N, C-alpha and C positions, 0 to 999 in steps of 0.2 A: 332160455333165449335170448341175445342180446336185443334191446330195441332200438333199427335203423330210424333215422335222422330222416326226415321226409326229405328227399329232394325237390321239391318239387312244395313248394311254401308260399303262403297266402302272402296279401299284400303289407300286412300290417307284423309276419314274422319277417316278412322280406326284408323291411326296413329296420326291424329290433338284430335283422345279422347287422347290417350295411352302420347301423349304430353302433353296436358292440366294436367291429371293426373297426373305425374309426376311432375308438377310443383310446384305443392302444399305444402305449409311447411312442412311439417309432412312427406314428400317424404324428402327435400330437407332437413331436419334436421339430414337423417340419414342414409344420405351416411357418410360415415366414413373419418373424419381427417387425416390425411398425418401423425401422432404421429400413429392414426391407424393403416395404412398401409404401413408403419415403421419397427414395432413392428409385423404386419400379418407376414412381412419381413425376422426377426428375427425366429420368430419362422417355415415359412416353411424351413427356414435355416436349423436348430436346426433337425428339422423330417429329412428332408432329411439325414444327417448328422446322427441318429440313423439308420434309416429303412436300410442307405446304412452301415453301420457297423456288418453285420451277423455275417461276420467271426473275428470278431474284441473282444479281450477282452475285458468285461464292464469297469476293473479297468482303460486301457487302452481311454476307451472315452472318458470316465470322467473325468479321466484327461488330455482328450482337450481339453476338452468343460469348465475346468477350465482353463491354462493357455490362451483358445481363450481369456473369461476374463476379467484374469488382463491382458492380452492384450491391451482392450478395455479401463479397465479401468486407467492403465497407463500412452497411449494416451495420454488420454481427457485429463489428470490432465497436464499436459507436454504442451498441448498446449494449458490450458485455468489457470490451476489453479499459474504453476512457470513463467510468465508473470505478472499473479497481485502481490506475492510474491516480485518481481523486482521489480514494479513500485512503490510500498509504502519502500520498504526499500532503495528506490535510488530517494527517494520524498524530492528535502530541503528544511526548515522548515527556512523563512526567518525570518534574526535578526533585529528587534530594528525596526524603522518607514519605513525607508531606504529598506528594502525587500533586505536583502542582500541578495543572494542565492549561495555565494562561498562555496567550502566545505574545510575541514584541514588541508587540504597543502597546496593549490591555499592560503588561509590565513595568513601559516607559512612559506612560501616563500614569499609571500608579508608581510609580520613585520621583515622580516631575512633583506630583500632589502632595505625597510628603513631604518630600526638601521644599512646596511652595510654604507650606509649615511647620517647617520649621523641626520639624520630626526625619531626626536627622538618622535613631536604628534603621526605622522602615525604608526610608529614601534608600540609604546601602543598602540593605536586606535585599529589596527589589532591581535596584540597577542589576548588581549580582546575578540578578536569578535573570533580568534578562541580558546579558554577558553571558551566562552560559546559553539559554533559550536560542541566541543568534549563535552562538557554534555549535550546537546539538543541528540546529534547525541546517545550518551549512552543510550537516553530515562530514564536521572534522571531525570528532568527539560524541565519547556515544557514552549516554550513565545508563546506570542502574539502579535499584532501587536502593539503598544503601549510601550511592557513594558520596563521597566528603566532600568540601567545597577544597581541601588540600588537594584529593585526589582528581578533581575535576583542573583544577588550574595544572596540575602536572602532568597533564595529560592533554592537555591545550597548549604546553609551551612544544610541546613535535612542532602541532600548523605553526606556530608562533615564536619565532626562539628569539626573537629579537626583543621579547617580549615576557621571557622566562621569569625575570623582580618582581615585574611592575603584576606579574599574576597575582604569585604568593604571596602577594603585599594587599593585593582583593581582598586575594580568597579567607586571609590572615586574620582582614579587618571585619569580613563575613560574619566569621565565626564572633567574633569579640561582641560584634552587638547582635549577634543571634544565639548565639548559650552562655554566653559570658555578663551578660549587665551591661558589655561597653554602652556608649553616651554617644559615639562615631563624632562626624565633626562638619561641618561645610567645607573644611578641607580635604576633608578623604569622601565627601560623595563627588567632589568638583575631579579627584581624582580620581574616581571609576570611573566615572561619567564622563571623560578627558578616555580614558582606555576602553572602556565599551566602543564608542562610537569610534577609535582610531580603528579599530579590531574589525569593524564590522563594515569594510572598504578596505582594509590589506589583504593584501590576496596570499593566501595562506605556501604553507614554502613547498616547493616543488611545484606547485599550482604550472600546468593541470593535470598533468598526472596523477599527481597524490593529491586532489582538492576530492577528489571522487571518491577515497579511501576515507578512515576515521582511524583517531587512538581507540584505545577504551580505559575510562576512567574509571575506575575499580573500586567496589567499597572497600572501606582503610576503620578497621575496629567496627 
Protein backbone atom coordinates (compact mmCIF):
# COMPACT_ATOMS: atom_id res chain seq x y z
CA UNK A 1 0.00 0.00 0.00
CA UNK A 2 1.44 3.37 -1.02
CA UNK A 3 2.26 5.84 1.68
CA UNK A 4 0.44 9.08 1.04
CA UNK A 5 2.12 12.45 1.66
CA UNK A 6 0.28 14.27 4.42
CA UNK A 7 -1.72 17.21 3.14
CA UNK A 8 -1.70 19.07 6.44
CA UNK A 9 1.99 19.39 7.39
CA UNK A 10 3.18 21.03 10.55
CA UNK A 11 5.16 24.29 10.46
CA UNK A 12 8.69 22.76 10.12
CA UNK A 13 7.51 20.43 7.38
CA UNK A 14 5.83 23.26 5.48
CA UNK A 15 9.00 25.38 5.73
CA UNK A 16 11.09 22.51 4.38
CA UNK A 17 8.70 22.05 1.46
CA UNK A 18 8.93 25.75 0.64
CA UNK A 19 12.74 25.75 0.79
CA UNK A 20 12.90 22.67 -1.46
CA UNK A 21 10.56 24.27 -3.97
CA UNK A 22 12.45 27.59 -4.08
CA UNK A 23 15.78 25.82 -4.54
CA UNK A 24 14.68 24.46 -7.91
CA UNK A 25 16.61 25.91 -10.95
CA UNK A 26 13.60 27.67 -12.42
CA UNK A 27 13.26 29.79 -9.27
CA UNK A 28 17.01 30.44 -8.96
CA UNK A 29 17.24 31.61 -12.58
CA UNK A 30 14.39 34.01 -12.00
CA UNK A 31 16.24 35.82 -9.20
CA UNK A 32 17.14 39.42 -10.13
CA UNK A 33 20.82 40.09 -10.92
CA UNK A 34 22.90 42.90 -9.44
CA UNK A 35 22.33 44.88 -12.64
CA UNK A 36 18.58 44.38 -12.33
CA UNK A 37 18.64 45.62 -8.75
CA UNK A 38 20.72 48.67 -9.73
CA UNK A 39 18.36 49.55 -12.58
CA UNK A 40 15.39 49.13 -10.27
CA UNK A 41 17.00 51.51 -7.79
CA UNK A 42 17.49 54.09 -10.55
CA UNK A 43 13.87 53.68 -11.68
CA UNK A 44 12.64 54.06 -8.11
CA UNK A 45 14.72 57.21 -7.70
CA UNK A 46 13.26 58.79 -10.84
CA UNK A 47 9.75 57.73 -9.79
CA UNK A 48 10.21 59.38 -6.39
CA UNK A 49 11.65 62.47 -8.07
CA UNK A 50 8.64 62.89 -10.33
CA UNK A 51 6.06 61.97 -7.71
CA UNK A 52 7.48 64.51 -5.28
CA UNK A 53 7.69 67.28 -7.81
CA UNK A 54 4.03 68.16 -7.87
CA UNK A 55 4.69 71.85 -7.26
CA UNK A 56 7.71 72.06 -9.56
CA UNK A 57 7.19 73.02 -13.22
CA UNK A 58 7.74 70.18 -15.68
CA UNK A 59 10.60 71.96 -17.54
CA UNK A 60 12.49 72.31 -14.26
CA UNK A 61 12.09 68.61 -13.50
CA UNK A 62 13.26 67.74 -17.02
CA UNK A 63 16.28 70.00 -16.62
CA UNK A 64 17.17 68.33 -13.31
CA UNK A 65 16.97 64.89 -14.90
CA UNK A 66 19.10 65.94 -17.88
CA UNK A 67 21.74 67.50 -15.64
CA UNK A 68 21.80 64.39 -13.45
CA UNK A 69 22.32 62.11 -16.45
CA UNK A 70 25.00 64.43 -17.87
CA UNK A 71 26.80 64.44 -14.52
CA UNK A 72 26.76 60.64 -14.39
CA UNK A 73 28.16 60.39 -17.94
CA UNK A 74 30.85 62.98 -17.18
CA UNK A 75 31.95 61.22 -14.01
CA UNK A 76 32.07 57.87 -15.83
CA UNK A 77 34.21 59.40 -18.59
CA UNK A 78 36.61 61.01 -16.13
CA UNK A 79 36.94 57.86 -14.08
CA UNK A 80 37.14 55.29 -16.86
CA UNK A 81 37.87 57.11 -20.12
CA UNK A 82 40.62 59.61 -19.39
CA UNK A 83 43.07 57.20 -17.69
CA UNK A 84 42.92 54.91 -20.72
CA UNK A 85 43.55 57.81 -23.07
CA UNK A 86 46.45 59.00 -20.95
CA UNK A 87 47.94 55.52 -20.82
CA UNK A 88 47.76 55.29 -24.60
CA UNK A 89 49.26 58.73 -25.06
CA UNK A 90 52.18 58.16 -22.71
CA UNK A 91 52.90 54.53 -23.53
CA UNK A 92 56.45 54.60 -24.91
CA UNK A 93 57.27 52.48 -27.95
CA UNK A 94 60.63 50.69 -27.60
CA UNK A 95 63.19 51.69 -30.22
CA UNK A 96 65.30 49.20 -32.19
CA UNK A 97 66.31 45.87 -30.68
CA UNK A 98 67.41 47.11 -27.24
CA UNK A 99 63.95 48.27 -26.07
CA UNK A 100 64.92 51.93 -25.54
CA UNK A 101 61.92 53.61 -23.85
CA UNK A 102 63.42 57.05 -23.21
CA UNK A 103 61.45 60.12 -24.23
CA UNK A 104 62.44 62.81 -26.72
CA UNK A 105 63.69 65.34 -24.16
CA UNK A 106 65.81 62.73 -22.37
CA UNK A 107 67.38 61.55 -25.62
CA UNK A 108 68.18 65.10 -26.68
CA UNK A 109 69.81 65.83 -23.32
CA UNK A 110 71.89 62.66 -23.58
CA UNK A 111 73.03 63.62 -27.09
CA UNK A 112 73.96 67.16 -26.04
CA UNK A 113 75.88 65.90 -23.01
CA UNK A 114 77.83 63.41 -25.12
CA UNK A 115 78.58 66.12 -27.69
CA UNK A 116 79.78 68.47 -24.96
CA UNK A 117 82.20 65.73 -23.85
CA UNK A 118 83.39 65.15 -27.40
CA UNK A 119 81.96 61.63 -27.49
CA UNK A 120 80.78 61.81 -31.09
CA UNK A 121 79.76 58.15 -31.51
CA UNK A 122 77.44 58.34 -28.50
CA UNK A 123 76.22 61.82 -29.43
CA UNK A 124 75.29 60.66 -32.94
CA UNK A 125 73.61 57.53 -31.66
CA UNK A 126 71.51 59.42 -29.09
CA UNK A 127 70.55 62.17 -31.55
CA UNK A 128 69.42 59.62 -34.12
CA UNK A 129 67.31 57.95 -31.46
CA UNK A 130 65.77 61.37 -30.72
CA UNK A 131 64.93 61.66 -34.42
CA UNK A 132 63.24 58.26 -34.36
CA UNK A 133 61.42 58.97 -31.09
CA UNK A 134 59.97 62.26 -32.35
CA UNK A 135 58.75 60.67 -35.58
CA UNK A 136 57.24 57.68 -33.81
CA UNK A 137 55.56 59.82 -31.14
CA UNK A 138 53.94 61.88 -33.90
CA UNK A 139 52.49 58.62 -35.28
CA UNK A 140 54.22 59.14 -38.62
CA UNK A 141 56.29 55.95 -38.55
CA UNK A 142 55.75 52.69 -36.72
CA UNK A 143 58.75 50.68 -35.52
CA UNK A 144 58.95 47.10 -34.29
CA UNK A 145 61.52 45.12 -32.32
CA UNK A 146 64.36 44.55 -34.77
CA UNK A 147 63.63 47.60 -36.94
CA UNK A 148 66.88 48.83 -38.45
CA UNK A 149 68.02 52.42 -38.94
CA UNK A 150 67.85 51.91 -42.70
CA UNK A 151 64.27 50.60 -42.46
CA UNK A 152 63.29 53.60 -40.35
CA UNK A 153 64.86 56.03 -42.84
CA UNK A 154 62.98 54.41 -45.72
CA UNK A 155 59.66 54.64 -43.85
CA UNK A 156 60.30 58.22 -42.68
CA UNK A 157 60.88 59.31 -46.28
CA UNK A 158 57.12 58.85 -46.87
CA UNK A 159 56.02 61.73 -44.59
CA UNK A 160 59.24 63.67 -45.34
CA UNK A 161 60.01 63.04 -49.03
CA UNK A 162 62.14 66.18 -49.37
CA UNK A 163 64.55 64.77 -46.76
CA UNK A 164 64.90 61.27 -48.17
CA UNK A 165 68.64 61.55 -48.89
CA UNK A 166 69.45 63.18 -45.54
CA UNK A 167 67.52 60.44 -43.71
CA UNK A 168 69.47 57.74 -45.52
CA UNK A 169 72.76 59.51 -44.73
CA UNK A 170 72.11 59.87 -40.99
CA UNK A 171 70.90 56.27 -40.80
CA UNK A 172 74.20 55.15 -42.34
CA UNK A 173 76.03 57.39 -39.83
CA UNK A 174 74.15 55.74 -36.96
CA UNK A 175 74.97 52.24 -38.23
CA UNK A 176 78.60 53.25 -38.61
CA UNK A 177 79.11 54.39 -35.01
CA UNK A 178 76.90 51.72 -33.42
CA UNK A 179 77.85 48.60 -35.32
CA UNK A 180 80.97 49.28 -37.40
CA UNK A 181 83.23 50.98 -34.87
CA UNK A 182 83.04 54.39 -36.55
CA UNK A 183 84.30 57.39 -34.58
CA UNK A 184 81.84 59.93 -35.94
CA UNK A 185 82.64 63.63 -36.05
CA UNK A 186 81.42 67.00 -34.91
CA UNK A 187 80.27 67.71 -38.47
CA UNK A 188 78.29 64.46 -38.60
CA UNK A 189 76.62 65.23 -35.30
CA UNK A 190 75.80 68.77 -36.41
CA UNK A 191 74.24 67.49 -39.64
CA UNK A 192 72.11 65.01 -37.70
CA UNK A 193 71.09 67.62 -35.10
CA UNK A 194 70.03 70.03 -37.83
CA UNK A 195 67.93 67.38 -39.56
CA UNK A 196 66.32 66.27 -36.30
CA UNK A 197 65.39 69.86 -35.44
CA UNK A 198 64.01 70.54 -38.91
CA UNK A 199 61.84 67.43 -39.04
CA UNK A 200 60.49 68.19 -35.57
CA UNK A 201 58.79 71.32 -36.95
CA UNK A 202 58.18 70.16 -40.53
CA UNK A 203 54.63 69.46 -41.57
CA UNK A 204 54.49 65.91 -42.96
CA UNK A 205 53.47 65.36 -46.58
CA UNK A 206 49.73 65.18 -47.00
CA UNK A 207 48.92 66.75 -43.62
CA UNK A 208 46.39 66.99 -42.09
CA UNK A 209 44.80 64.01 -43.89
CA UNK A 210 47.91 61.81 -43.81
CA UNK A 211 49.34 63.05 -40.52
CA UNK A 212 47.14 60.67 -38.56
CA UNK A 213 48.37 57.66 -40.51
CA UNK A 214 51.77 56.06 -40.27
CA UNK A 215 54.30 54.33 -42.45
CA UNK A 216 55.62 51.03 -41.20
CA UNK A 217 59.34 50.42 -40.76
CA UNK A 218 59.59 46.67 -41.09
CA UNK A 219 62.46 44.75 -39.55
CA UNK A 220 65.21 43.94 -42.03
CA UNK A 221 67.77 41.22 -41.73
